[in-house]
C-alpha positions in Angstrom: 0.0 0.0 0.0 1.1 3.5 -0.8 1.8 5.6 2.3 -0.2 8.8 2.7 2.0 11.8 2.4 1.3 15.3 3.7 0.3 18.0 1.2 3.3 19.8 -0.1 3.6 23.5 -0.8 6.0 22.9 -3.6 9.1 24.0 -1.6 10.2 20.4 -0.9 10.0 20.5 2.9 6.7 18.7 3.1 4.8 21.4 5.0 1.1 21.7 4.4 -0.2 25.1 3.1 -3.5 26.6 2.3 -4.4 26.9 -1.4 -3.1 30.1 -3.0 -5.6 32.8 -3.8 -5.8 34.3 -7.3 -3.3 37.1 -7.0 -5.0 39.2 -9.8 -8.7 38.6 -9.2 -9.0 38.1 -5.4 -9.3 41.2 -3.2 -8.0 41.5 0.3 -10.3 40.3 3.1 -8.4 42.4 5.7 -9.5 45.9 6.8 -7.2 48.6 5.7 -5.1 50.1 8.4 -3.1 53.4 8.5 0.5 52.7 9.4 2.5 55.5 11.1 4.1 56.2 7.8 0.8 56.6 6.0 -0.6 58.8 8.8 2.5 61.0 8.5 2.1 61.4 4.8 -1.6 62.1 5.0 -1.0 64.8 7.6 1.5 66.5 5.3 -1.0 66.3 2.4 -3.7 67.7 4.6 -1.7 70.7 5.5 -0.9 71.4 1.8 -4.4 70.8 0.5 -6.9 72.0 3.0 -10.5 71.4 2.4 -12.2 74.3 0.6 -15.3 74.9 -1.5 -13.1 77.3 -3.6 -10.3 76.1 -5.8 -8.2 78.0 -8.4 -6.2 76.0 -10.9 -3.5 78.3 -12.4 -2.1 77.1 -15.7 1.6 77.8 -16.5 3.4 77.5 -19.8 4.7 79.1 -22.9 2.5 79.7 -25.9 1.4 76.7 -27.9 2.0 74.3 -25.1 -1.6 73.2 -24.8 -2.7 75.2 -21.8 -6.2 76.0 -23.2 -6.6 72.4 -24.3 -5.8 71.2 -20.8 -8.2 73.8 -19.4 -11.1 72.5 -21.5 -10.4 68.9 -20.6 -10.4 69.9 -16.9 -13.6 71.8 -17.4 -15.4 68.9 -18.9 -14.2 66.4 -16.3 -15.0 68.7 -13.3 -18.5 69.4 -14.5 -19.1 65.8 -15.1 -17.9 65.2 -11.5 -20.5 67.7 -10.3 -18.5 70.8 -9.6 -19.1 74.3 -10.9 -16.2 75.2 -13.1 -15.3 78.2 -15.2 -12.3 79.2 -17.4 -10.9 82.6 -17.2 -8.7 83.0 -20.3 -6.5 86.1 -19.9 -5.9 86.2 -23.7 -9.6 87.0 -24.2 -9.5 89.9 -21.8 -6.3 91.1 -23.6 -8.0 91.0 -27.0 -11.0 92.8 -25.7 -8.8 95.5 -24.2 -6.8 95.7 -27.5 -10.1 96.1 -29.5 -11.0 99.1 -27.4 -7.5 100.6 -27.9 -7.7 100.0 -31.6 -11.0 101.9 -31.8 -9.1 104.9 -30.3 -6.3 104.4 -32.9 -3.6 103.6 -30.4 -3.1 99.8 -30.6 -0.1 99.3 -32.9 1.7 96.1 -32.3 -0.5 94.9 -29.4 -1.0 91.4 -30.8 2.5 90.7 -32.2 5.7 89.8 -30.4 6.4 93.4 -29.6 3.4 93.4 -27.3 5.1 90.8 -25.1 8.5 92.5 -25.1 9.5 93.3 -21.5 10.9 96.6 -22.8 7.5 97.7 -24.1 6.3 99.6 -21.1 2.9 100.5 -22.5 2.1 96.9 -23.5 3.5 95.7 -20.2 1.1 97.9 -18.3 -1.8 96.7 -20.4 -0.9 93.1 -19.8 -0.8 93.7 -16.1 -4.1 95.5 -16.2 -6.0 92.7 -18.1 -4.5 90.0 -15.8 -5.8 91.9 -12.9 -9.3 92.4 -14.4 -9.4 88.7 -15.2 -8.3 87.8 -11.7 -10.9 90.1 -10.1 -13.7 88.6 -12.2 -12.5 85.2 -11.3 -12.6 85.8 -7.6 -16.0 87.4 -7.8 -17.3 84.3 -9.6 -15.6 81.9 -7.2 -17.1 83.8 -4.2 -20.6 83.7 -5.8 -20.7 87.4 -6.1 -20.8 87.6 -9.9 -23.3 90.1 -11.3 -26.0 88.3 -13.2 -25.9 91.1 -15.8 -22.3 90.1 -16.7 -22.8 88.1 -19.9 -20.4 85.4 -21.3 -19.4 87.8 -24.1 -18.5 90.5 -21.6 -16.6 88.2 -19.3 -14.8 86.4 -22.1 -14.9 83.1 -20.2 -16.3 79.6 -20.6 -18.9 78.2 -18.2 -21.5 75.4 -18.3 -23.6 74.0 -15.5 -25.5 70.7 -15.9 -26.0 69.9 -12.2 -29.3 70.4 -10.4 -27.5 71.2 -7.2 -27.8 74.7 -5.9 -24.7 77.0 -6.1 -24.3 76.8 -2.3 -24.0 73.0 -2.4 -21.4 72.9 -5.2 -17.7 73.4 -5.1 -16.5 76.2 -7.3 -13.4 75.6 -9.3 -11.9 78.4 -11.5 -9.2 77.8 -14.1 -6.9 80.8 -14.7 -5.6 80.3 -18.2 -2.5 82.4 -19.0 1.2 81.9 -19.4 2.0 82.9 -15.8 5.5 82.2 -16.7 7.3 84.5 -14.2 7.8 83.8 -10.5 6.5 87.3 -9.8 3.2 86.7 -11.6 2.7 83.3 -9.9 3.4 84.8 -6.5 1.0 87.6 -7.2 -1.8 85.2 -8.2 -1.2 83.1 -5.1 -1.2 86.0 -2.8 -4.4 87.6 -4.3 -6.2 84.3 -3.9 -5.1 83.1 -0.5 -4.1 86.2 1.6 -6.5 86.1 4.6 -6.1 89.9 5.0 -7.4 90.4 1.4 -10.0 87.6 1.4 -11.2 87.2 5.0 -13.4 84.3 5.6 -12.9 83.1 2.0 -10.4 80.2 2.2 -9.3 79.3 -1.4 -7.0 76.5 -2.6 -4.6 77.2 -5.4 -2.9 74.6 -7.6 -0.4 75.3 -10.3 -0.4 73.1 -13.4 2.5 73.5 -15.8 2.3 72.3 -19.4 5.7 71.6 -20.9 6.5 70.6 -24.4 10.0 70.5 -25.9 9.2 68.3 -28.9 10.1 70.5 -31.9 8.0 68.6 -34.4 4.9 68.8 -32.1 5.6 72.4 -31.3 5.7 73.3 -35.0 2.4 71.6 -35.4 0.9 73.5 -32.5 2.3 76.8 -33.8 0.6 76.2 -37.2 -2.6 75.4 -35.5 -2.4 78.6 -33.4 -1.5 81.0 -36.2 -4.3 79.5 -38.3 -7.0 79.8 -35.6 -5.9 82.6 -33.2 -7.6 86.0 -33.5 -4.2 87.5 -32.9 -3.1 86.5 -36.5 -6.2 87.4 -38.5 -5.1 88.8 -41.9 -1.5 87.7 -41.3 0.3 85.3 -43.6 1.2 81.9 -42.0 4.9 82.6 -42.7 4.8 86.0 -40.9 2.7 84.6 -38.0 5.1 81.7 -37.5 8.1 84.0 -37.4 6.4 86.3 -35.0 5.2 83.5 -32.6 8.6 81.9 -32.5 
């Protein structure tokens, strides 16, 4: 008669083991526990991302890096998630301001590379002005203080709302769409949004999202798309617009 042998676990020592569970399809039956390491990391994250019904997403990046594309994707997702979300594109405010200047006959070079030259004091002042106007409108909206008479065309921003929740029940997330490429500008945006002295009782979270692209082939494709579709280059040949943008 063959002698009964103990079940083997396959390691050759004859010790009996329980059948192995399916590693990929079986979930854990144990309750999750927070280890000291996890608790420490969560506390750090809590300090950096305090709960707030107001959040500002500040986009950062050079032209043609996809900032507005990212903004629209975020808008669609956040609205699907149930938040109120609105894009404040500083370029739209700039073009509106330039249109007013052009009517007065004093807008030469406002939309070409000269407009973004740090040595162009007049254009620099206009850039600072439109950025502040956009920021003030954004903060009014995120605080629920927006004047109902302010139309979409006047604001120059995108907003949709498909939720049946009241405004008070929804988080408000604003997307500040601009290059914001200098440390000075980013510090200014952060201070204006979060300084308790300037915004008492209105805690607001700020997240910076930078879009980086150094792929020359992709950049050239983005440049061509921009010069073909941007209002800044209406009536300008593609060759001239590409040279100006680069």
